[in-house]
C-alpha positions in Angstrom: 80.7 184.1 56.8 81.0 183.9 53.0 84.7 184.6 53.4 85.7 181.2 55.1 83.5 179.3 53.1 85.3 180.9 49.7 88.3 179.9 51.3 87.4 176.4 52.1 87.0 175.8 48.5 90.3 177.2 47.7 91.4 174.6 50.1 89.2 172.2 48.7 90.4 172.6 44.9 93.8 172.3 45.9 93.7 169.2 47.4 92.0 168.0 44.3 95.0 169.2 42.4 97.2 167.3 44.3 95.4 164.0 44.9 97.1 161.3 43.3 93.3 159.7 43.5 90.8 160.5 41.0 87.6 159.7 42.9 89.3 162.1 45.6 90.2 164.7 43.3 86.7 164.6 41.8 84.7 165.1 45.4 87.1 167.7 45.9 86.4 169.5 43.1 82.3 168.9 43.6 83.1 170.0 47.7 84.5 173.7 46.3 81.7 173.7 43.6 79.3 173.8 46.4 81.2 175.7 49.0 81.3 178.7 46.2 77.6 178.4 45.7 76.9 178.2 49.4 79.1 181.8 50.0 77.4 183.1 47.1 74.0 182.6 48.4 75.1 184.2 52.0 76.3 187.3 49.8 72.7 187.2 48.2 70.7 186.8 51.7 73.1 189.3 53.0 72.9 192.2 50.6 68.6 191.5 50.7 68.7 192.1 54.0 70.5 195.4 54.3 68.8 196.8 51.2 65.6 195.8 53.5 66.7 198.0 56.3 
């Protein structure tokens, strides 16, 4: 799950880099940051869940 979200972040960054519209590029960069944060939380929660077992 976290890997798929990280791949979405990469895609969003690629779109941001190729976008001619500055507003869209900024939105895609923000979206990529959100995806990376979400992936980090999922990874952290999964790690904590495995430690409790």
